[in-house]
N, CA, C and O atoms as a Tinker XYZ file with bonds, in Angstrom:
   304  protein
     1  N    104.296000  162.176000   90.632000    73     2
     2  CA   104.267000  161.074000   90.647000    64     1     3
     3  C    105.402000  160.510000   91.270000    63     2     4     5
     4  O    106.493000  160.671000   90.723000    81     3
     5  N    105.325000  159.883000   92.312000    73     3     6
     6  CA   106.554000  159.154000   92.879000    64     5     7
     7  C    107.191000  157.885000   91.778000    63     6     8     9
     8  O    106.426000  157.163000   91.138000    81     7
     9  N    108.532000  157.784000   91.708000    73     7    10
    10  CA   109.351000  157.061000   90.783000    64     9    11
    11  C    109.054000  155.614000   91.545000    63    10    12    13
    12  O    108.925000  155.545000   92.768000    81    11
    13  N    108.967000  154.530000   90.705000    73    11    14
    14  CA   109.055000  153.257000   91.289000    64    13    15
    15  C    110.241000  152.821000   91.640000    63    14    16    17
    16  O    111.062000  152.800000   90.723000    81    15
    17  N    110.624000  152.437000   92.751000    73    15    18
    18  CA   112.077000  152.050000   93.159000    64    17    19
    19  C    112.368000  150.849000   92.663000    63    18    20    21
    20  O    113.533000  150.466000   92.563000    81    19
    21  N    111.358000  150.144000   92.307000    73    19    22
    22  CA   111.956000  148.634000   91.712000    64    21    23
    23  C    111.144000  148.234000   90.541000    63    22    24    25
    24  O    110.150000  147.507000   90.551000    81    23
    25  N    111.835000  148.940000   89.307000    73    23    26
    26  CA   111.537000  148.874000   88.099000    64    25    27
    27  C    111.090000  147.267000   87.739000    63    26    28    29
    28  O    111.477000  146.300000   88.395000    81    27
    29  N    110.203000  147.194000   86.568000    73    27    30
    30  CA   110.001000  145.721000   86.159000    64    29    31
    31  C    111.329000  145.069000   85.284000    63    30    32    33
    32  O    112.264000  145.710000   84.805000    81    31
    33  N    111.197000  144.188000   85.254000    73    31    34
    34  CA   112.344000  143.357000   84.652000    64    33    35
    35  C    112.381000  143.596000   83.187000    63    34    36    37
    36  O    113.470000  143.571000   82.614000    81    35
    37  N    111.254000  143.832000   82.515000    73    35    38
    38  CA   111.637000  144.075000   81.110000    64    37    39
    39  C    111.574000  145.775000   80.952000    63    38    40    41
    40  O    110.950000  146.240000   79.998000    81    39
    41  N    112.177000  146.589000   81.826000    73    39    42
    42  CA   111.930000  147.979000   81.463000    64    41    43
    43  C    113.165000  148.278000   80.790000    63    42    44    45
    44  O    113.338000  149.358000   80.225000    81    43
    45  N    114.203000  147.189000   80.832000    73    43    46
    46  CA   115.394000  147.885000   80.222000    64    45    47
    47  C    115.390000  147.064000   78.987000    63    46    48    49
    48  O    114.531000  146.228000   78.705000    81    47
    49  N    116.582000  147.426000   78.172000    73    47    50
    50  CA   116.777000  146.729000   76.822000    64    49    51
    51  C    117.157000  145.205000   77.159000    63    50    52    53
    52  O    117.838000  144.848000   78.121000    81    51
    53  N    116.609000  144.414000   76.224000    73    51    54
    54  CA   117.018000  142.928000   75.967000    64    53    55
    55  C    116.515000  142.399000   77.274000    63    54    56    57
    56  O    117.357000  141.726000   77.869000    81    55
    57  N    115.259000  142.541000   77.924000    73    55    58
    58  CA   114.921000  142.259000   79.062000    64    57    59
    59  C    115.673000  142.362000   80.588000    63    58    60    61
    60  O    115.466000  141.612000   81.542000    81    59
    61  N    116.503000  143.388000   80.535000    73    59    62
    62  CA   117.329000  143.784000   81.660000    64    61    63
    63  C    116.653000  144.886000   82.479000    63    62    64    65
    64  O    116.087000  145.811000   81.896000    81    63
    65  N    116.691000  144.824000   83.653000    73    63    66
    66  CA   116.399000  145.832000   84.426000    64    65    67
    67  C    117.437000  146.845000   84.523000    63    66    68    69
    68  O    118.611000  146.511000   84.682000    81    67
    69  N    117.031000  148.232000   84.424000    73    67    70
    70  CA   118.094000  149.432000   84.505000    64    69    71
    71  C    118.761000  149.115000   86.078000    63    70    72    73
    72  O    118.234000  148.533000   87.027000    81    71
    73  N    120.069000  149.708000   85.964000    73    71    74
    74  CA   120.750000  149.730000   87.003000    64    73    75
    75  C    119.984000  150.953000   88.097000    63    74    76    77
    76  O    119.226000  151.880000   87.813000    81    75
    77  N    120.489000  150.547000   89.307000    73    75    78
    78  CA   119.512000  151.569000   90.316000    64    77    79
    79  C    120.572000  152.396000   90.816000    63    78    80    81
    80  O    121.756000  152.075000   90.927000    81    79
    81  N    120.007000  153.550000   91.122000    73    79    82
    82  CA   120.725000  154.694000   91.688000    64    81    83
    83  C    120.938000  154.500000   93.249000    63    82    84    85
    84  O    120.290000  153.619000   93.814000    81    83
    85  N    121.814000  155.286000   93.958000    73    83    86
    86  CA   121.657000  155.267000   95.335000    64    85    87
    87  C    120.366000  155.819000   95.852000    63    86    88    89
    88  O    119.958000  155.427000   96.945000    81    87
    89  N    119.803000  156.547000   95.275000    73    87    90
    90  CA   118.559000  156.984000   95.634000    64    89    91
    91  C    117.557000  155.937000   95.826000    63    90    92    93
    92  O    117.005000  155.798000   96.917000    81    91
    93  N    117.301000  155.209000   94.843000    73    91    94
    94  CA   116.438000  154.028000   94.515000    64    93    95
    95  C    116.652000  152.847000   95.632000    63    94    96    97
    96  O    115.752000  152.285000   96.256000    81    95
    97  N    117.694000  152.670000   95.706000    73    95    98
    98  CA   118.482000  151.765000   96.729000    64    97    99
    99  C    117.993000  151.863000   98.246000    63    98   100   101
   100  O    117.588000  151.001000   99.026000    81    99
   101  N    118.206000  153.416000   98.383000    73    99   102
   102  CA   117.592000  153.718000   99.865000    64   101   103
   103  C    116.535000  153.821000  100.055000    63   102   104   105
   104  O    116.178000  153.601000  101.212000    81   103
   105  N    115.566000  154.175000   99.117000    73   103   106
   106  CA   113.925000  153.931000   99.312000    64   105   107
   107  C    113.567000  152.582000   99.547000    63   106   108   109
   108  O    112.718000  152.318000  100.398000    81   107
   109  N    114.309000  151.412000   98.665000    73   107   110
   110  CA   114.023000  150.320000   98.642000    64   109   111
   111  C    114.315000  149.430000  100.068000    63   110   112   113
   112  O    113.576000  148.543000  100.495000    81   111
   113  N    115.509000  149.868000  100.657000    73   111   114
   114  CA   115.980000  149.350000  101.719000    64   113   115
   115  C    115.627000  150.289000  103.105000    63   114   116   117
   116  O    115.872000  149.808000  104.211000    81   115
   117  N    115.162000  151.370000  103.005000    73   115   118
   118  CA   114.456000  152.416000  104.042000    64   117   119
   119  C    115.420000  152.903000  104.823000    63   118   120   121
   120  O    115.252000  153.099000  106.026000    81   119
   121  N    116.732000  153.185000  104.069000    73   119   122
   122  CA   117.721000  153.716000  104.719000    64   121   123
   123  C    118.161000  155.091000  104.150000    63   122   124   125
   124  O    117.847000  155.236000  102.969000    81   123
   125  N    118.679000  155.914000  104.600000    73   123   126
   126  CA   119.225000  157.243000  104.070000    64   125   127
   127  C    120.578000  156.892000  103.051000    63   126   128   129
   128  O    121.514000  156.134000  103.307000    81   127
   129  N    120.371000  157.625000  101.940000    73   127   130
   130  CA   121.460000  157.505000  100.856000    64   129   131
   131  C    122.779000  157.752000  101.856000    63   130   132   133
   132  O    123.588000  156.824000  101.879000    81   131
   133  N    123.013000  158.705000  102.531000    73   131   134
   134  CA   124.452000  158.719000  103.210000    64   133   135
   135  C    124.988000  157.325000  103.962000    63   134   136   137
   136  O    126.155000  156.934000  103.960000    81   135
   137  N    123.915000  156.711000  104.568000    73   135   138
   138  CA   124.142000  155.219000  104.837000    64   137   139
   139  C    124.928000  154.372000  103.763000    63   138   140   141
   140  O    125.991000  153.787000  103.972000    81   139
   141  N    124.147000  154.410000  102.450000    73   139   142
   142  CA   124.629000  153.404000  101.483000    64   141   143
   143  C    126.327000  153.882000  101.024000    63   142   144   145
   144  O    127.268000  153.109000  100.846000    81   143
   145  N    126.333000  155.289000  100.920000    73   143   146
   146  CA   127.912000  155.950000  100.772000    64   145   147
   147  C    128.898000  155.388000  102.045000    63   146   148   149
   148  O    130.105000  155.219000  101.871000    81   147
   149  N    128.366000  155.176000  103.075000    73   147   150
   150  CA   129.078000  154.842000  104.271000    64   149   151
   151  C    129.395000  153.161000  104.065000    63   150   152   153
   152  O    130.465000  152.614000  104.331000    81   151
   153  N    128.417000  152.636000  103.629000    73   151   154
   154  CA   128.489000  151.110000  103.334000    64   153   155
   155  C    129.420000  150.738000  102.241000    63   154   156   157
   156  O    130.026000  149.670000  102.324000    81   155
   157  N    129.632000  151.732000  100.956000    73   155   158
   158  CA   130.604000  151.427000  100.379000    64   157   159
   159  C    131.802000  151.801000  100.597000    63   158   160   161
   160  O    132.732000  151.186000  100.075000    81   159
   161  N    132.027000  152.935000  101.452000    73   159   162
   162  CA   133.193000  153.314000  101.895000    64   161   163
   163  C    133.836000  152.290000  102.768000    63   162   164   165
   164  O    135.027000  152.019000  102.614000    81   163
   165  N    133.112000  151.712000  103.671000    73   163   166
   166  CA   133.459000  150.507000  104.500000    64   165   167
   167  C    133.357000  148.989000  103.797000    63   166   168   169
   168  O    133.647000  147.979000  104.439000    81   167
   169  N    132.910000  148.945000  102.405000    73   167   170
   170  CA   132.879000  147.571000  101.885000    64   169   171
   171  C    131.942000  146.545000  102.711000    63   170   172   173
   172  O    132.308000  145.416000  103.038000    81   171
   173  N    130.699000  147.097000  102.994000    73   171   174
   174  CA   129.855000  146.198000  104.031000    64   173   175
   175  C    128.781000  146.131000  103.310000    63   174   176   177
   176  O    128.047000  145.185000  103.595000    81   175
   177  N    128.322000  147.051000  102.182000    73   175   178
   178  CA   126.898000  147.103000  101.761000    64   177   179
   179  C    126.906000  146.277000  100.602000    63   178   180   181
   180  O    127.856000  145.522000  100.398000    81   179
   181  N    125.618000  146.371000   99.569000    73   179   182
   182  CA   125.559000  145.672000   98.399000    64   181   183
   183  C    126.792000  145.961000   97.721000    63   182   184   185
   184  O    127.537000  146.870000   98.086000    81   183
   185  N    127.064000  145.087000   96.580000    73   183   186
   186  CA   128.056000  145.424000   95.791000    64   185   187
   187  C    127.749000  146.638000   94.700000    63   186   188   189
   188  O    126.607000  146.803000   94.271000    81   187
   189  N    128.781000  147.411000   94.318000    73   187   190
   190  CA   128.374000  148.576000   93.594000    64   189   191
   191  C    129.150000  148.762000   92.462000    63   190   192   193
   192  O    130.263000  148.259000   92.311000    81   191
   193  N    128.503000  149.580000   91.547000    73   191   194
   194  CA   129.368000  149.658000   90.308000    64   193   195
   195  C    129.655000  151.243000   89.941000    63   194   196   197
   196  O    128.758000  152.085000   89.968000    81   195
   197  N    130.848000  151.498000   89.639000    73   195   198
   198  CA   131.090000  152.878000   89.214000    64   197   199
   199  C    130.929000  152.773000   87.857000    63   198   200   201
   200  O    131.542000  151.964000   87.160000    81   199
   201  N    129.941000  153.744000   87.370000    73   199   202
   202  CA   129.688000  154.133000   85.968000    64   201   203
   203  C    130.330000  155.641000   85.824000    63   202   204   205
   204  O    129.587000  156.554000   86.185000    81   203
   205  N    131.517000  155.966000   85.376000    73   203   206
   206  CA   131.887000  156.957000   85.155000    64   205   207
   207  C    132.341000  157.460000   86.639000    63   206   208   209
   208  O    133.295000  156.887000   87.166000    81   207
   209  N    131.712000  158.464000   87.287000    73   207   210
   210  CA   131.718000  159.044000   88.761000    64   209   211
   211  C    130.298000  158.608000   89.541000    63   210   212   213
   212  O    130.041000  158.985000   90.684000    81   211
   213  N    129.663000  157.989000   88.961000    73   211   214
   214  CA   128.269000  157.449000   89.334000    64   213   215
   215  C    128.413000  156.317000   90.070000    63   214   216   217
   216  O    129.270000  155.542000   89.645000    81   215
   217  N    127.710000  155.932000   91.242000    73   215   218
   218  CA   127.537000  154.926000   91.522000    64   217   219
   219  C    126.144000  154.132000   91.061000    63   218   220   221
   220  O    125.054000  154.691000   90.933000    81   219
   221  N    126.415000  152.650000   90.826000    73   219   222
   222  CA   124.987000  152.212000   90.347000    64   221   223
   223  C    125.115000  150.735000   90.770000    63   222   224   225
   224  O    126.164000  150.090000   90.777000    81   223
   225  N    123.334000  150.099000   91.280000    73   223   226
   226  CA   123.581000  149.070000   91.682000    64   225   227
   227  C    122.853000  148.197000   90.836000    63   226   228   229
   228  O    122.015000  148.579000   90.019000    81   227
   229  N    123.261000  146.736000   91.090000    73   227   230
   230  CA   122.394000  145.911000   90.100000    64   229   231
   231  C    121.256000  145.391000   91.069000    63   230   232   233
   232  O    121.579000  144.998000   92.190000    81   231
   233  N    120.133000  145.382000   90.727000    73   231   234
   234  CA   119.014000  144.906000   91.777000    64   233   235
   235  C    119.248000  143.550000   92.237000    63   234   236   237
   236  O    119.036000  143.317000   93.427000    81   235
   237  N    119.692000  142.533000   91.402000    73   235   238
   238  CA   119.971000  141.004000   91.904000    64   237   239
   239  C    120.916000  141.133000   92.967000    63   238   240   241
   240  O    120.848000  140.467000   94.001000    81   239
   241  N    121.969000  142.150000   92.676000    73   239   242
   242  CA   123.021000  142.097000   93.936000    64   241   243
   243  C    122.370000  142.673000   95.257000    63   242   244   245
   244  O    122.541000  142.112000   96.339000    81   243
   245  N    121.703000  143.686000   95.131000    73   243   246
   246  CA   121.025000  144.190000   95.978000    64   245   247
   247  C    120.149000  143.339000   96.765000    63   246   248   249
   248  O    120.199000  143.463000   97.989000    81   247
   249  N    119.269000  142.404000   96.195000    73   247   250
   250  CA   118.385000  141.404000   96.943000    64   249   251
   251  C    119.336000  140.306000   97.367000    63   250   252   253
   252  O    119.060000  139.878000   98.488000    81   251
   253  N    120.373000  139.731000   96.793000    73   251   254
   254  CA   121.309000  138.811000   97.140000    64   253   255
   255  C    121.959000  139.337000   98.550000    63   254   256   257
   256  O    121.918000  138.601000   99.536000    81   255
   257  N    122.550000  140.612000   98.610000    73   255   258
   258  CA   123.057000  141.172000   99.856000    64   257   259
   259  C    122.181000  141.104000  100.969000    63   258   260   261
   260  O    122.596000  140.642000  102.032000    81   259
   261  N    120.618000  141.651000  100.804000    73   259   262
   262  CA   119.581000  141.688000  101.608000    64   261   263
   263  C    119.524000  140.383000  102.162000    63   262   264   265
   264  O    119.506000  140.230000  103.383000    81   263
   265  N    119.489000  139.285000  101.248000    73   263   266
   266  CA   119.088000  138.049000  101.787000    64   265   267
   267  C    119.965000  137.423000  102.647000    63   266   268   269
   268  O    119.670000  136.602000  103.515000    81   267
   269  N    121.429000  137.993000  102.272000    73   267   270
   270  CA   122.602000  137.210000  103.160000    64   269   271
   271  C    122.659000  138.042000  104.657000    63   270   272   273
   272  O    123.428000  137.689000  105.551000    81   271
   273  N    121.964000  138.902000  104.754000    73   271   274
   274  CA   122.295000  139.657000  106.190000    64   273   275
   275  C    121.640000  138.591000  107.226000    63   274   276   277
   276  O    120.546000  138.056000  107.044000    81   275
   277  N    122.373000  138.400000  108.193000    73   275   278
   278  CA   121.881000  137.700000  109.282000    64   277   279
   279  C    120.594000  138.176000  110.168000    63   278   280   281
   280  O    120.421000  139.354000  110.480000    81   279
   281  N    119.776000  137.189000  110.507000    73   279   282
   282  CA   118.471000  137.667000  111.349000    64   281   283
   283  C    118.710000  137.380000  112.661000    63   282   284   285
   284  O    119.734000  136.820000  113.051000    81   283
   285  N    117.704000  137.782000  113.444000    73   283   286
   286  CA   117.654000  137.339000  114.892000    64   285   287
   287  C    117.137000  136.118000  114.827000    63   286   288   289
   288  O    116.202000  135.886000  114.061000    81   287
   289  N    117.682000  135.153000  115.636000    73   287   290
   290  CA   117.194000  134.103000  116.148000    64   289   291
   291  C    116.032000  134.140000  117.152000    63   290   292   293
   292  O    116.234000  134.352000  118.348000    81   291
   293  N    114.817000  133.929000  116.640000    73   291   294
   294  CA   113.781000  134.493000  117.275000    64   293   295
   295  C    112.987000  133.247000  118.011000    63   294   296   297
   296  O    111.896000  133.354000  118.572000    81   295
   297  N    113.765000  132.051000  117.889000    73   295   298
   298  CA   113.236000  130.745000  118.507000    64   297   299
   299  C    113.979000  130.292000  119.826000    63   298   300   301
   300  O    113.738000  129.205000  120.353000    81   299
   301  N    114.946000  131.242000  120.354000    73   299   302
   302  CA   115.365000  131.141000  121.645000    64   301   303
   303  C    114.593000  131.574000  122.701000    63   302   304
   304  O    115.009000  131.464000  123.855000    81   303
C-alpha cells in the first residue's frame, strides 16, 4: 500500500503534522530525490531541517516555497 505523501494535520502529536522526508517531498513535488539534494546544496529549494544527519521538511514551508515560485505570465 503506497504511503500518503501529505499526512493529515492531526497525524502528529498535539495537532502537528510529522516532518516530511526527502522522499515524501519528492513525490509531492513530482521531482527526483536527487533534485531536492541539489536544491539544498544550492540553497534554492524549500527550507530544510537537519535532524541528526537526516534532512526533514516542514509541510508548511514546502507549500510556502511552492507558492512563492514564479509562474509564467500567460496573459501576454
